[in-house]
C-alpha positions as CSV (number, residue, x, y, z in Angstrom):
1,M,101.2,74.6,98.7
2,T,102.7,77.7,100.3
3,D,102.0,81.2,99.1
4,G,104.2,82.2,96.2
5,D,105.7,78.7,95.9
6,P,104.5,76.8,92.9
7,H,106.0,73.5,94.1
8,E,104.8,71.0,96.6
9,T,105.5,67.3,97.3
10,D,103.2,64.4,96.7
11,S,102.5,61.6,99.1
12,E,105.8,59.9,98.1
13,G,107.8,63.1,98.6
14,R,108.3,63.8,94.9
15,E,108.2,67.4,93.8
16,T,105.0,68.3,91.9
17,D,103.8,71.7,90.7
18,E,100.4,73.3,90.3
19,T,100.5,72.6,86.5
20,E,100.6,68.8,87.1
21,A,98.0,68.9,89.8
22,E,95.7,71.0,87.7
23,T,96.0,69.2,84.4
24,A,96.1,65.5,85.5
25,T,93.6,64.2,83.0
26,G,94.9,60.7,82.5
27,P,98.2,59.1,81.7
28,L,100.9,61.0,79.8
29,D,101.2,60.1,76.1
30,E,104.9,59.2,76.1
31,P,105.2,58.6,72.3
32,T,103.7,62.1,71.7
33,L,106.1,63.7,74.1
34,R,109.1,62.0,72.4
35,L,107.8,63.3,69.0
36,L,107.3,66.8,70.4
37,G,110.8,66.8,71.8
38,A,112.4,65.6,68.6
39,R,110.6,68.3,66.5
40,A,111.3,71.1,69.0
41,V,115.0,70.6,69.0
42,E,114.9,71.2,65.2
43,T,114.0,74.8,65.9
44,R,116.4,77.7,66.5
45,L,115.1,78.4,70.0
46,V,115.4,74.9,71.6
47,V,118.8,73.7,72.4
48,G,118.0,70.6,74.4
49,Q,115.3,68.2,75.7
50,T,115.1,65.9,78.7
51,F,112.5,63.9,80.4
52,E,112.0,64.5,84.1
53,P,112.7,62.8,86.3
54,D,114.1,60.5,83.6
55,A,113.3,58.7,80.3
56,I,112.1,55.6,82.2
57,T,109.6,57.4,84.3
58,P,108.8,60.6,82.5
59,R,106.4,63.1,84.2
60,R,107.2,65.9,81.8
61,L,109.3,66.8,78.8
62,R,111.6,69.7,79.5
63,L,112.7,71.8,76.6
64,T,115.7,74.0,77.3
65,L,115.8,77.3,75.2
66,D,118.8,79.2,74.1
67,T,119.6,81.8,76.7
68,A,122.0,83.5,74.2
69,Q,118.9,84.9,72.6
70,Y,117.9,86.7,75.9
71,P,119.3,89.5,78.0
72,A,122.1,88.4,80.4
73,T,119.8,88.7,83.4
74,V,117.8,85.7,82.1
75,T,119.8,82.7,83.4
76,Q,117.6,79.8,82.2
77,V,114.6,79.4,79.9
78,T,112.5,76.3,79.9
79,L,109.3,75.0,78.4
80,D,107.8,72.1,80.3
81,V,105.4,70.0,78.3
82,R,102.8,67.5,79.3
83,W,100.6,65.8,76.7
84,F,98.0,63.4,77.9
85,E,96.5,60.4,76.1
86,S,93.2,62.3,76.4
87,G,94.6,65.0,74.0
88,D,94.8,67.5,76.9
89,Y,98.1,69.3,77.4
90,S,100.1,71.8,79.4
91,F,102.9,74.0,78.1
92,H,104.6,75.9,80.9
93,Y,107.1,78.6,79.8
94,R,109.5,80.0,82.4
95,E,112.3,82.6,82.2
96,S,114.5,82.4,85.3
97,R,116.2,85.6,86.2
98,D,119.0,86.9,88.4
99,A,117.6,88.5,91.6
100,A,114.0,88.6,90.3
101,D,110.9,86.4,90.2
102,D,110.5,84.1,87.3
103,W,108.6,85.4,84.3
104,Q,106.2,82.7,83.3
105,C,103.0,81.7,81.5
106,R,101.1,78.6,80.6
107,W,98.9,77.2,77.9
108,D,96.5,74.4,79.0
109,R,93.8,72.3,77.6
110,H,91.8,70.4,80.1
111,P,88.4,70.7,81.9
112,K,88.3,73.7,84.2
113,P,85.0,74.8,85.5
114,S,85.8,78.5,85.6
115,S,87.6,78.7,82.2
116,P,87.3,77.4,78.6
117,R,88.8,74.0,78.1
118,A,91.7,75.6,76.2
119,H,93.0,78.4,78.3
120,F,96.0,80.6,78.9
121,H,97.6,81.7,82.2
122,P,99.2,85.0,81.3
123,P,102.6,86.4,82.3
124,P,104.3,87.5,84.3
125,A,103.2,85.1,86.9
126,A,101.0,82.6,85.0
127,G,98.0,84.4,86.5
128,T,94.2,83.7,86.3
129,A,93.2,81.7,83.3
130,E,91.7,83.3,80.2
131,S,90.7,82.0,76.8
132,S,93.7,80.6,75.0
133,P,94.9,81.8,71.6
134,V,95.9,78.2,71.1
135,D,92.8,76.0,70.8
136,D,93.9,73.0,68.8
137,T,94.3,69.3,69.4
138,H,96.9,68.6,66.7
139,L,100.1,68.2,68.7
140,L,102.5,69.8,66.2
141,S,100.1,72.8,65.7
142,V,100.1,73.4,69.4
143,L,103.9,73.0,69.7
144,F,104.6,75.4,66.9
145,A,102.0,78.0,68.0
146,V,103.6,78.1,71.4
147,L,107.2,78.3,70.0
148,D,106.1,81.0,67.6
149,W,104.7,83.0,70.6
150,I,108.0,82.5,72.4
151,A,110.0,83.7,69.3
152,D,107.8,86.8,69.1
153,R,108.4,87.4,72.9
154,V,112.1,87.1,72.4
155,G,112.1,89.6,69.5
156,D,109.6,92.0,70.9
157,A,110.5,92.1,74.6
158,H,114.2,91.5,74.4
159,G,115.1,93.0,71.0
160,C,117.0,89.9,70.0
């Protein structure tokens, strides 16, 4: 991985990112990802869901958030979700901006020697892990805790 670039390619030339490499704790739980996607699009923030690279070979669930609720400088907002059969997870929130670095953070639950099992990589650059405010294994509790955090961010930081 190059400095400042969260993406790299695996041995087959597919793009990966540090979230995937760090949280690979078994196979993805595809039925859970489908349930999370279906529930997320029922909220006011989420306007779409896709599986990447596709529904046949999902590696993550991408939730697209409503950019109309953000300042015009924010061009895209996504929440990438991975939920593993082990009950571990990763929720990677990213605001893409015009002419600026992405603003991002991440909630993870997986073994990490230097951090609690449930940990948070704070914004603006998903920095060094700290104890997570979300320490639950119930999938909908985690989803809605993260979406509530995002809704608070939109209201507090962007005045929307």
